[in-house]
C-alpha positions in Angstrom: 22.8 -35.6 -211.1 23.4 -36.2 -207.4 26.6 -33.8 -207.4 24.4 -31.1 -208.9 21.8 -31.4 -206.2 24.3 -31.4 -203.4 25.6 -27.9 -205.1 22.0 -26.5 -205.2 21.5 -27.5 -201.9 25.0 -25.7 -200.5 23.7 -22.5 -202.5 20.2 -22.7 -200.8 21.7 -23.2 -197.3 24.0 -20.3 -198.0 21.0 -18.1 -199.2 18.4 -19.0 -196.5 21.0 -19.2 -193.7 19.2 -18.4 -190.2 21.2 -15.1 -190.3 19.0 -14.1 -193.3 15.8 -14.5 -191.5 17.0 -12.5 -188.4 17.9 -9.7 -191.0 14.3 -9.8 -192.4 13.0 -9.7 -189.0 15.1 -7.0 -187.9 14.0 -5.1 -191.2 10.4 -5.4 -190.4 11.2 -4.4 -186.6 13.0 -1.1 -187.9 10.6 0.2 -190.1 7.7 -1.0 -188.1 9.3 1.3 -185.3 10.3 4.3 -187.7 7.0 4.4 -189.1 5.0 4.8 -186.1 3.5 1.2 -186.7 2.4 1.8 -190.0 0.2 -1.1 -189.8 -2.4 0.8 -188.2 -2.6 3.0 -191.2 -2.6 0.3 -193.8 -5.8 -1.2 -191.9 -7.5 1.9 -191.4 -6.6 4.0 -194.3 -5.9 1.4 -196.7 -9.5 0.3 -197.2 -10.7 3.6 -198.4 -7.9 3.8 -201.0 -8.7 0.5 -202.2 -12.4 1.1 -202.4 -11.2 3.8 -205.2 -12.4 7.2 -202.8 -8.5 8.4 -204.2 -9.0 7.3 -207.8 -8.2 10.0 -210.4 -8.1 9.2 -213.9 -5.6 12.2 -214.7 -3.3 10.7 -212.5 -0.1 8.9 -214.1 -0.7 4.9 -214.2 -2.7 2.1 -215.9 -4.9 0.4 -213.2 -6.6 1.7 -210.0 -5.5 0.7 -206.4 -8.0 -2.2 -206.4 -6.6 -4.0 -209.2 -2.9 -3.2 -208.2 -3.7 -4.8 -205.1 -5.7 -7.8 -206.6 -3.0 -8.2 -208.8 -0.2 -8.4 -206.4 -2.5 -10.8 -204.2 -2.6 -13.0 -207.1 1.0 -13.7 -207.0 1.0 -14.1 -203.0 -2.2 -15.9 -202.6 -1.4 -18.9 -204.0 -0.5 -23.0 -203.6 1.5 -21.7 -200.5 -1.5 -20.6 -198.6 -2.9 -24.2 -199.1 0.4 -26.4 -198.7 2.8 -24.0 -197.4 1.0 -23.8 -194.2 0.1 -27.5 -194.0 4.3 -27.7 -194.3 4.9 -25.5 -191.5 2.6 -27.2 -189.3 3.8 -30.7 -190.0 7.5 -29.8 -189.5 7.0 -27.1 -186.7 3.8 -27.6 -184.8 0.9 -25.1 -184.0 3.9 -22.7 -182.8 4.7 -22.2 -186.2 1.8 -20.4 -187.3 2.2 -18.0 -184.4 5.6 -16.9 -186.1 4.0 -16.9 -189.4 1.6 -14.3 -187.4 4.8 -12.3 -186.7 6.4 -12.2 -190.0 2.9 -11.2 -191.4 2.5 -8.2 -189.3 6.3 -7.1 -189.5 5.8 -7.7 -193.3 3.2 -5.1 -193.6 5.9 -2.5 -192.6 8.4 -4.1 -195.2 6.0 -4.1 -198.0 4.9 -0.3 -197.6 8.4 0.6 -197.6 9.6 -1.3 -200.3 6.5 -0.3 -202.9 6.8 3.4 -201.6 10.4 3.5 -202.8 9.3 1.9 -206.0 6.7 4.3 -206.8 9.4 7.3 -205.9 11.7 6.1 -208.5 9.3 4.5 -211.2 9.3 5.2 -214.8 6.6 7.4 -215.9 7.9 8.1 -219.6 4.7 6.5 -220.9 2.0 7.3 -218.0 -0.1 4.8 -219.3 2.4 2.0 -219.0 4.8 2.9 -216.1 7.6 0.4 -215.0 8.9 0.2 -211.3 10.6 -2.0 -208.6 13.7 -2.5 -206.8 15.7 -2.3 -210.1 14.5 1.2 -211.1 15.1 2.3 -207.3 18.8 0.8 -207.4 19.5 2.3 -211.0 17.7 5.8 -210.3 18.8 6.1 -206.8 22.4 5.4 -207.2 22.6 7.4 -210.3 21.8 10.4 -208.3 25.0 9.6 -206.3 27.1 9.2 -209.4 27.0 5.5 -209.2 25.3 4.4 -212.0 26.9 1.5 -213.3 26.6 -0.2 -209.4 23.0 0.7 -209.5 22.6 -0.8 -213.3 24.6 -3.9 -212.0 22.4 -4.5 -208.8 19.4 -3.7 -211.0 20.1 -6.6 -213.6 21.2 -9.1 -211.0 17.9 -8.3 -209.4 15.9 -8.8 -213.1 17.8 -12.3 -213.5 16.8 -13.4 -210.3 13.2 -12.5 -210.8 13.3 -14.0 -214.1 14.7 -17.2 -212.7 12.0 -17.3 -210.3 9.2 -16.4 -212.7 9.9 -19.3 -214.9 10.1 -21.7 -212.0 8.2 -21.0 -208.9 6.1 -18.6 -210.6 5.0 -20.6 -213.8 6.6 -24.2 -214.1 6.0 -25.0 -210.7 2.1 -24.2 -210.7 1.6 -25.9 -213.9 3.3 -29.0 -212.7 1.0 -29.0 -209.9 -2.3 -28.3 -211.7 -1.5 -30.8 -214.2 -0.2 -33.7 -211.6 -3.5 -32.9 -209.1 -5.9 -32.8 -212.4 -4.4 -36.3 -213.7 -4.7 -38.0 -210.3 -7.9 -37.1 -209.7 -9.5 -37.1 -213.0 -7.5 -38.8 -215.4 -7.0 -36.0 -217.8 -3.6 -36.2 -219.3 -1.0 -33.6 -218.2 -0.1 -32.5 -221.3 -4.1 -31.3 -222.0 -4.0 -29.4 -218.9 -0.6 -27.9 -219.9 -2.1 -26.4 -223.3 -5.3 -25.4 -221.6 -3.1 -23.6 -218.8 -1.0 -21.9 -221.7 -4.0 -20.8 -223.6 -5.7 -19.1 -220.6 -2.4 -17.4 -219.3 -1.5 -16.6 -222.8 -5.1 -14.7 -223.4 -4.6 -12.8 -220.4 -0.9 -11.5 -220.4 -1.0 -10.7 -224.1 -3.4 -8.0 -223.2 -0.7 -6.4 -220.9 -1.3 -4.8 -217.6 -4.7 -3.5 -218.0 -6.4 -6.8 -219.1 -4.3 -8.4 -216.2 -5.7 -5.9 -213.5 -9.3 -6.5 -214.9 -8.8 -10.4 -214.7 -7.2 -10.3 -211.2 -9.8 -7.9 -210.0 -12.5 -10.2 -210.6 -10.6 -13.4 -210.4 -8.8 -13.0 -206.9 -12.0 -11.8 -204.6 -13.8 -15.2 -206.1 -11.0 -17.5 -205.5 -10.7 -16.2 -202.0 -14.1 -16.0 -201.1 -14.8 -19.4 -202.5 -12.1 -20.9 -200.3 -13.2 -19.2 -197.4 -16.5 -20.0 -197.6 -15.7 -23.7 -198.3 -13.7 -24.0 -195.1 -16.2 -22.3 -192.8 -17.9 -25.5 -193.5 -15.2 -27.6 -191.9 -14.5 -24.9 -189.3 -18.0 -24.8 -188.3 -18.1 -28.8 -187.9 -15.0 -28.6 -185.3 -16.0 -24.9 -183.9 -15.9 -25.9 -180.7 -12.0 -26.8 -181.1 -11.1 -23.0 -182.1 -10.6 -21.3 -178.8 -8.5 -24.2 -177.6 -6.5 -24.5 -181.1 -5.8 -20.4 -180.7 -4.3 -21.0 -177.2 -2.3 -23.8 -178.4 -0.7 -21.8 -181.2 0.4 -19.1 -179.1 1.6 -21.6 -176.2 3.6 -23.9 -178.6 5.4 -21.0 -180.1 7.3 -20.3 -176.8 7.8 -24.1 -175.7 8.7 -27.3 -177.2 5.9 -29.0 -178.7 5.2 -32.3 -177.6 4.9 -35.6 -179.5 1.2 -36.5 -180.7 0.4 -39.2 -183.0 2.2 -38.1 -186.7 3.6 -35.5 -185.1 7.3 -36.0 -183.8 7.3 -32.7 -181.8 9.4 -29.6 -182.4 11.8 -26.9 -180.5 10.7 -23.7 -180.1 13.8 -22.2 -182.7 12.6 -24.9 -185.4 9.0 -23.6 -185.2 10.4 -20.2 -185.6 12.4 -20.9 -188.3 9.8 -23.3 -190.0 7.1 -20.4 -189.4 9.1 -17.5 -190.6 10.2 -19.2 -193.9 6.8 -20.4 -194.9 5.3 -16.8 -194.0 8.1 -15.2 -196.3 7.7 -17.5 -199.2 4.0 -16.8 -198.8 3.5 -13.0 -198.5 6.9 -12.1 -200.5 7.9 -9.3 -198.0 11.4 -8.3 -198.8 11.2 -9.7 -202.5 10.1 -6.4 -203.9 8.0 -8.8 -206.6 4.9 -7.1 -205.8 6.4 -3.5 -206.0 6.5 -4.1 -209.7 2.9 -4.2 -210.1 1.8 -1.8 -207.6 3.9 0.6 -209.8 1.3 0.6 -212.4 -1.2 1.9 -210.2 -2.8 5.3 -211.1 -1.9 8.0 -208.6 0.6 10.9 -207.9 0.9 10.0 -204.2 3.7 7.4 -204.0 2.9 6.7 -200.3 -0.6 6.0 -201.0 0.1 3.0 -203.0 2.6 1.6 -200.0 -0.2 1.9 -197.5 -2.5 -0.3 -199.9 0.4 -2.6 -200.3 0.8 -3.0 -196.6 -2.5 -4.9 -196.7 -1.1 -7.7 -198.6 0.7 -9.5 -195.7 -2.4 -8.8 -193.6 -4.9 -10.8 -196.3 -2.3 -13.2 -197.0 -0.9 -14.5 -194.0 -3.0 -13.3 -191.0 -6.5 -14.0 -193.0 -5.8 -16.8 -195.3 -3.1 -18.8 -193.9 -4.4 -18.8 -190.4 -7.6 -20.1 -192.3 -5.8 -23.1 -193.7 -4.2 -23.5 -190.2 -7.4 -23.5 -188.1 -8.8 -25.8 -190.6 -5.8 -28.6 -190.2 -5.4 -28.0 -186.5 -9.2 -28.3 -185.6 -9.4 -31.4 -187.8 -6.8 -33.3 -186.0 -5.3 -34.6 -189.2 -1.6 -33.1 -188.5 -1.2 -35.4 -185.5 -3.6 -38.2 -186.5 -3.2 -41.9 -185.8 -1.4 -44.4 -188.0 -3.0 -45.5 -191.2 -1.6 -48.9 -191.2 -1.2 -50.7 -187.6 1.6 -52.9 -187.3 1.3 -56.6 -187.4 4.5 -56.7 -185.6 7.0 -54.1 -184.9 9.6 -53.8 -187.8 13.4 -54.0 -187.1 16.1 -52.5 -188.9 19.2 -53.9 -190.2 22.5 -51.7 -190.7 24.2 -51.3 -194.0 27.7 -49.4 -193.4 26.8 -45.8 -191.8 22.8 -46.8 -192.3 20.2 -48.6 -191.3 17.3 -50.0 -193.4 13.8 -51.6 -193.5 12.8 -54.5 -195.7 10.5 -53.4 -198.6 7.0 -53.6 -197.5 4.1 -55.1 -199.7 0.8 -53.3 -199.6 -2.7 -53.9 -200.9 -2.9 -52.3 -204.1 -6.6 -51.3 -203.8 -5.6 -48.4 -201.6 -2.2 -47.5 -202.5 -0.9 -46.3 -205.9 2.8 -46.2 -207.6 4.3 -43.0 -206.1 2.3 -42.7 -202.7 4.5 -41.8 -199.7 4.7 -42.9 -196.4 6.7 -42.8 -193.1 7.5 -44.6 -189.9 8.3 -42.8 -186.6 12.1 -44.1 -185.0 13.8 -43.3 -181.7 17.8 -43.0 -182.8 19.9 -40.4 -182.5 19.1 -36.9 -180.8 17.1 -34.7 -183.3 17.9 -30.9 -182.7 14.6 -29.9 -184.6 12.4 -31.8 -182.5 14.1 -31.5 -179.2 14.0 -35.6 -178.6 15.5 -38.1 -180.4 12.5 -38.9 -183.0 12.8 -39.0 -186.5 10.6 -39.8 -189.5 11.9 -42.6 -192.0 10.0 -42.1 -195.5 9.3 -44.5 -198.0 7.8 -44.6 -201.8 5.2 -46.9 -203.1 7.0 -48.8 -205.9 6.2 -51.6 -208.5 8.6 -54.5 -207.7 8.3 -58.1 -209.2 6.1 -59.2 -206.7 3.5 -56.3 -206.6 3.6 -52.9 -204.8 5.6 -52.4 -201.9 6.9 -49.5 -199.7 10.3 -49.1 -200.4 11.8 -47.3 -197.5 14.6 -44.9 -197.4 17.8 -45.2 -194.9 18.1 -43.5 -192.0 21.9 -42.4 -190.6 22.4 -43.0 -186.7 25.0 -44.1 -184.5 22.4 -46.0 -182.4 20.0 -48.6 -183.5 16.7 -47.0 -184.6 13.5 -48.4 -182.6 10.3 -48.2 -184.6 7.6 -46.0 -182.2 3.7 -45.9 -181.7 1.5 -48.3 -183.3 1.6 -48.2 -186.9 2.5 -46.7 -190.1 1.2 -43.3 -191.7 0.6 -42.1 -195.1 2.8 -39.4 -195.9 0.5 -36.6 -196.6 2.7 -33.6 -198.1 1.5 -30.0 -198.3 -1.8 -29.3 -200.1 -2.8 -33.0 -199.6 -2.7 -32.8 -195.7 -5.1 -29.6 -196.5 -7.3 -31.8 -198.5 -7.3 -34.6 -195.9 -8.3 -31.9 -193.3 -11.5 -31.4 -195.8 -12.2 -34.8 -196.3 -12.3 -35.9 -192.7 -15.3 -33.7 -192.2 -17.0 -34.5 -195.3 -15.5 -37.5 -197.4 -14.7 -36.4 -200.9 -14.6 -32.5 -200.3 -11.2 -32.2 -200.4 -10.6 -33.8 -203.6 -13.2 -30.9 -205.2 -11.8 -28.1 -203.3 -8.4 -28.7 -203.6 -8.3 -29.4 -207.1 -10.5 -26.5 -207.9 -8.4 -24.0 -205.5 -5.1 -25.3 -207.2 -6.3 -24.3 -210.6 -7.8 -20.9 -209.3 -4.5 -20.1 -206.9 -2.2 -21.6 -209.6 -3.6 -19.4 -212.4 -3.9 -16.2 -210.8 0.1 -16.8 -209.4 1.3 -17.6 -213.1 -0.7 -14.3 -214.6 1.0 -12.3 -212.0 4.6 -13.6 -212.0 4.6 -13.5 -215.9 4.1 -9.8 -215.3 6.9 -9.6 -212.5 9.4 -11.4 -215.2 7.9 -8.8 -218.0 9.0 -5.8 -215.8 12.3 -7.3 -215.6 13.0 -7.8 -219.1 11.7 -4.2 -220.0 14.5 -3.1 -217.4 17.1 -5.2 -219.0 16.4 -5.2 -223.1 13.3 -2.5 -223.6 9.8 -3.4 -224.8 11.1 -5.2 -227.9 12.0 -8.2 -225.8 8.9 -8.4 -224.2 6.8 -10.6 -226.7 9.2 -13.2 -226.9 9.4 -13.7 -223.1 5.6 -14.0 -223.3 6.0 -16.6 -225.7 8.8 -18.3 -223.8 6.6 -18.1 -220.6 3.7 -20.1 -222.1 5.8 -22.6 -224.0 7.1 -23.4 -220.5 3.6 -24.1 -219.3 3.4 -26.8 -221.7 6.8 -28.2 -220.8 6.5 -28.5 -217.3 3.2 -30.4 -217.9 4.9 -33.1 -219.6 6.4 -34.7 -216.7 9.9 -33.6 -217.8 10.7 -32.4 -214.5 11.1 -35.3 -212.3 12.6 -34.3 -209.1 10.6 -31.5 -207.1 13.4 -31.4 -204.9 15.7 -29.9 -207.4 13.0 -27.5 -208.7 12.3 -26.3 -205.2 16.3 -25.5 -204.9 16.2 -23.5 -208.1 13.2 -21.5 -207.0 14.6 -20.9 -203.4 18.2 -19.7 -205.0 15.8 -17.2 -207.4 14.1 -16.1 -204.3 17.2 -15.9 -201.9 19.2 -13.9 -204.9 16.4 -11.4 -205.0 16.1 -10.8 -201.4 20.3 -10.3 -201.2 19.7 -7.6 -203.8 16.6 -6.1 -202.4 17.1 -6.0 -198.7 20.3 -3.7 -198.9 18.4 -1.6 -201.4 15.6 -1.2 -198.8 18.2 -0.3 -195.8 20.1 2.3 -198.4 16.7 4.1 -199.2 14.4 3.3 -196.9 14.9 6.7 -195.3 13.2 8.2 -198.2 10.3 6.3 -198.1 9.9 6.7 -194.3 10.3 10.6 -195.0 7.8 10.5 -197.8 5.4 8.4 -195.3 5.8 11.1 -192.2 4.7 13.7 -194.7 1.6 12.2 -196.4 0.5 11.3 -192.9 1.0 14.5 -191.8 -1.2 16.1 -194.4 -3.7 13.2 -194.1 -4.3 14.1 -190.2 -4.2 18.1 -190.6 -7.2 17.4 -193.4 -5.0 19.0 -196.1 -5.7 15.8 -198.4 -8.7 14.0 -198.7 -11.2 11.9 -201.1 -12.4 14.2 -203.8 -15.2 12.0 -204.7 -17.4 9.4 -203.0 -16.2 5.7 -204.1 -17.6 4.6 -207.4 -19.8 2.1 -208.1 -18.4 -1.8 -207.5 -18.8 -2.5 -210.9 -16.6 0.3 -212.3 -14.2 -0.4 -209.3 -13.6 -4.0 -210.4 -13.3 -3.5 -214.3 -11.3 0.0 -213.7 -13.7 1.8 -215.6 -13.5 4.6 -212.8 -9.9 5.4 -214.2 -10.3 5.3 -217.9 
């Protein structure tokens, strides 16, 4: 199993090399300039389109613009907004948030381009059930250039990568997180949670894109508003810290972050790298996934839906991710003091090329099997932190004498020396966010994070099921969809049975699927993005000169949310 993990690590390192990140940033800059800063149009014209002023029931498609946006957001606004931001701050410091903003803004232009392309080449043979996405762009565009086999091959590669990512990151990882946190906090056996999740998701996805659109149109605004309202309670308690925190985010983006409590520091490049990775995973810019759901929107103007899609990175990264970041940074949980003070400074023993700590007995009333911990040590130079500090992690294990933290080894040419004044609990991802809530109102994090995990995870599972379905349709037609949906629901239960023991391997599989998607999708954007830009400039010219405008006032809100305005 160790050799298999090493293979996965090597593949991920190749697919997510730093030059891949640079290519994504370069793509965002290119289409930002080419479009004349389309972010402005997304923020000014997009809301009017989403509000339904341009909805027309006679246009081809199945759902209105608002439902398309809500469904796409249900796939992007997920556990990454709660846990992903926490990981970025824990690793890269406050400066990572600034680079998340950058990729969020550039991602608006990327999303607009890839969705516009998808709309230009979508399949509307069945006007009530259209299909689109990068696979259709590759197949149809290259077919016009007398390269049908190449187009089909690229499309199939994209679909296989999408389905892999759908089953793992979009489905099983969500189900695993939901069942684990529910069992941990409330004692509900994980398999029961899995069955409940499978039933809920099954009821929604069996109804097709129209039912998905109605579900997400109501569900997504509710979950985002609920999270923001609860978070405002935490921010209000630390409102005086916010201006200083915003300044810290900007200054830390351009200077090496200093050591502070549990944070061991971070270089400018590391903050840049971590921030971009987290933002890309969060808002999916460049992955082509949300283009598939936008292809179902009722419209005869491809660019109009592209402009709507441009709102996604803004909502996901600039609004929701920033909100989580401010909560974590303002409460100080990211650079907290040690949880267990040293009785005496621990020393390391040499073991071949590694250094190890003795097992550390702990009180079972406050710690449980599987809990993580870490200690900060000075050792060899750390290129990520810009200093010589490292974290040595451990896991609470039930040994013969009782519970103890079993420490992992550290490789170093020099003897590691413990720093600071104690040991830290290892709050990873969403747990760090929960502790930020708890620091203001004890117990609040338990409720907020559990409920948010359910809401965000469910919405992601529903949206990603549809993405994978579109891949099945492209490769095998409609006849394969029902079998795909049954397998999808079955894997929810499988994930909740505790069969997945290694979060690292699952995460590697997710990264491989996403990486292959980007390797297939970014070149497609480069090859055919000029068509999206041509269509975009034509649309904006007509909008500016008054040759196009809303034909009716916005529909009633109930009709918009339910989709009745286009029925």
